[in-house]
C-alpha positions as CSV (number, residue, x, y, z in Angstrom):
1,M,10.7,-2.4,-0.7
2,N,11.4,0.7,-2.8
3,K,9.7,2.8,-5.2
4,A,10.4,1.0,-8.0
5,E,9.2,-2.4,-6.4
6,L,6.3,-0.8,-5.1
7,I,5.2,0.3,-8.7
8,E,5.9,-3.4,-9.7
9,A,3.6,-5.1,-7.1
10,I,1.1,-2.3,-7.7
11,A,1.2,-3.3,-11.4
12,A,1.1,-7.3,-10.8
13,A,-1.6,-6.7,-7.9
14,D,-3.8,-4.8,-10.2
15,G,-3.0,-5.6,-13.9
16,T,-4.6,-2.9,-15.6
17,P,-2.6,0.4,-15.0
18,S,0.6,0.8,-16.8
19,K,3.8,1.4,-14.4
20,S,3.9,5.0,-15.9
21,E,0.4,5.9,-14.5
22,I,1.2,4.3,-11.1
23,R,4.4,6.3,-10.8
24,A,2.4,9.2,-11.5
25,V,-0.4,8.5,-8.9
26,L,2.4,7.5,-6.7
27,N,4.0,11.0,-7.3
28,A,0.5,13.0,-7.2
29,L,0.1,11.6,-3.6
30,Q,3.6,12.4,-2.2
31,F,3.2,15.9,-3.6
32,V,-0.5,16.1,-2.0
33,I,0.6,14.6,1.3
34,T,3.9,16.7,1.5
35,E,1.8,19.9,0.8
36,E,-0.7,19.2,3.4
37,L,1.8,18.8,5.9
38,V,3.8,21.5,4.9
39,H,0.6,23.9,5.6
40,G,-0.2,22.2,9.0
41,G,-2.9,19.6,8.1
42,E,-3.3,16.1,8.2
43,V,-3.9,13.2,5.9
44,R,-6.3,10.2,7.4
45,W,-6.1,7.2,5.5
46,Q,-8.4,4.8,6.5
47,G,-7.2,1.4,7.2
48,L,-3.4,2.9,6.7
49,G,-2.9,5.5,9.4
50,T,-2.7,9.4,9.6
51,F,0.2,11.6,8.6
52,E,0.8,14.7,10.6
53,V,3.0,17.0,11.8
54,A,4.4,17.0,15.5
55,D,5.7,19.8,17.3
56,L,9.1,18.5,19.2
57,K,9.8,20.6,22.2
58,A,13.2,22.5,22.8
59,R,15.7,20.2,24.9
60,K,18.7,19.6,26.3
61,G,21.1,16.7,24.5
62,T,24.8,16.0,24.0
63,N,27.2,16.0,21.4
64,P,28.2,12.7,20.6
65,K,31.6,13.5,19.3
66,T,32.8,15.7,22.5
67,G,30.2,14.6,25.3
68,E,29.3,18.4,25.7
69,P,25.8,19.5,26.7
70,T,23.8,21.3,24.1
71,E,20.7,22.9,23.0
72,V,18.3,21.2,20.7
73,P,16.0,23.7,19.3
74,A,12.0,23.1,19.1
75,R,10.9,22.1,15.6
76,K,8.4,20.2,13.5
77,A,8.8,17.0,12.3
78,P,6.7,14.5,9.8
79,K,4.7,11.7,12.0
80,F,2.9,8.5,11.0
81,R,0.6,7.2,13.3
82,P,-0.8,3.7,12.3
83,S,-4.5,2.9,12.2
84,E,-5.8,0.2,14.3
85,V,-6.2,-2.2,11.4
86,L,-2.8,-1.9,10.1
87,K,-1.5,-2.8,13.4
88,D,-3.3,-5.8,13.7
89,K,-2.6,-7.0,10.4
90,V,1.0,-6.3,11.0
91,R,0.7,-8.4,14.3
92,G,-0.7,-11.2,12.3
93,G,-4.6,-10.7,13.1
94,A,-7.8,-11.0,11.0
95,G,-8.6,-7.1,10.4
96,G,-9.4,-6.3,6.8
97,L,-8.3,-3.0,5.1
98,A,-10.8,-1.2,3.9
């Protein structure tokens, strides 16, 4: 599902907001989550999961073209950790979203 399809699905499920209002809310949500992660924070969404930043350590890797060993520097990466409710739903369980 892409963003346009998500907007369609939300509009069909709710029926009240316009697609432009849904698009504006989704854009604001993306902005707020991104800004929070950029500043080292995390966003917890009950029933969905947690958006956070992972610190990845430096490591040794291999260049796939040449096979030469190379150093991969330490970096930060966005990470999503799903909630137990979401995991249970995906597995086919009876957990409800709050």
